[in-house]
C-alpha positions in Angstrom: 0.0 0.0 0.0 1.2 3.5 -0.9 0.0 6.7 0.7 -0.8 9.1 -2.1 -2.2 12.3 -0.4 -5.1 13.5 1.7 -8.5 13.4 -0.1 -8.8 17.2 0.3 -5.5 17.6 -1.6 -7.0 15.9 -4.7 -10.2 17.8 -5.6 -12.7 16.5 -8.2 -11.3 16.6 -11.7 -7.7 16.4 -10.6 -5.0 13.8 -10.9 -1.8 12.9 -9.1 1.0 10.9 -10.7 2.6 8.3 -8.4 6.2 7.2 -9.3 7.7 6.2 -5.9 7.2 2.7 -4.8 5.5 1.4 -8.0 7.0 -0.6 -10.8 5.5 1.8 -13.4 3.9 5.2 -13.0 0.3 5.2 -11.8 -2.2 8.0 -12.2 -4.7 8.5 -9.4 -7.8 10.4 -10.4 -10.7 12.1 -8.5 -13.6 11.6 -10.8 -16.6 13.3 -9.3 -15.6 12.4 -5.8 -14.6 8.8 -6.5 -10.9 7.8 -6.6 -9.6 5.6 -9.4 -6.0 4.5 -10.3 -4.7 3.2 -13.6 -1.3 2.7 -15.1 -0.3 6.2 -16.3 1.0 5.2 -19.7 -1.4 5.0 -22.7 -1.4 1.5 -24.2 -1.5 2.9 -27.7 1.6 5.1 -27.5 3.9 6.3 -24.7 2.0 9.2 -23.3 1.2 10.2 -19.7 -2.6 9.9 -19.0 -2.1 12.3 -16.1 -1.6 14.9 -18.8 -4.9 13.9 -20.5 -8.5 15.2 -20.2 -10.8 13.8 -17.6 -14.5 13.7 -18.4 -16.6 11.9 -15.9 -15.0 8.5 -15.5 -13.2 8.6 -18.8 -9.6 9.7 -19.4 -8.6 10.8 -22.8 -4.9 10.4 -23.9 -3.3 13.7 -24.8 -1.7 12.3 -28.0 -4.2 10.6 -30.2 -7.5 10.9 -28.2 -7.7 7.3 -27.1 -10.1 7.1 -24.2 -10.2 4.7 -21.3 -12.8 3.9 -18.6 -11.2 4.4 -15.2 -13.4 1.8 -13.6 -12.3 -1.1 -15.9 -9.2 0.2 -17.8 -10.9 -0.7 -21.0 -10.4 1.5 -24.1 -13.6 3.1 -25.3 -12.4 4.0 -28.8 -9.5 3.6 -31.2 -6.6 3.9 -31.6 -6.1 2.1 -28.2 -6.9 -1.6 -28.2 -5.2 -2.8 -25.1 -6.8 -2.1 -21.7 -4.9 -0.3 -18.8 -4.1 -2.1 -15.6 -6.4 -0.8 -12.8 -5.4 -0.5 -9.2 -7.5 -0.5 -6.0 -7.7 2.8 -4.1 -9.0 3.2 -0.6 -9.3 6.0 1.9 -8.1 5.2 5.4 -6.4 7.0 8.2 -7.0 10.3 6.4 -5.1 9.3 3.3 -5.8 8.1 -0.2 -4.1 4.7 -0.4 -3.0 3.0 -3.5 -2.9 -0.8 -3.7 -0.8 -1.7 -6.7 -2.0 -4.5 -8.9 0.7 -6.9 -10.1 0.4 -8.7 -13.5 -1.5 -8.0 -16.7 -5.0 -6.5 -17.0 -7.8 -9.0 -16.6 -9.4 -8.1 -19.9 -8.3 -9.0 -23.5 -7.8 -6.6 -26.3 -11.1 -5.2 -27.7 -10.4 -5.2 -31.4 
């Protein structure tokens, strides 16, 4: 488990990029008051999703507009085909806590 920040330090619509203590960067999002975490790198091309556009529970890659559902990691449109790995997020002891998932995403490529 990795302490990310206090919930009040990550307001709705914002993201924090976690690089310490993880095998690959993870983006933690506050989407309308719910916290989600996914691998930070787009599966289509090497771009940080923390630099993308958050709309509801979808994150759009800043390079080619691939979009992913933060709840499942699944791409919602081309050019991305491979899902993102998702990570469990909890709030305990006054902190957002990241529980890093090991291994590949549970879902196959979509097309």
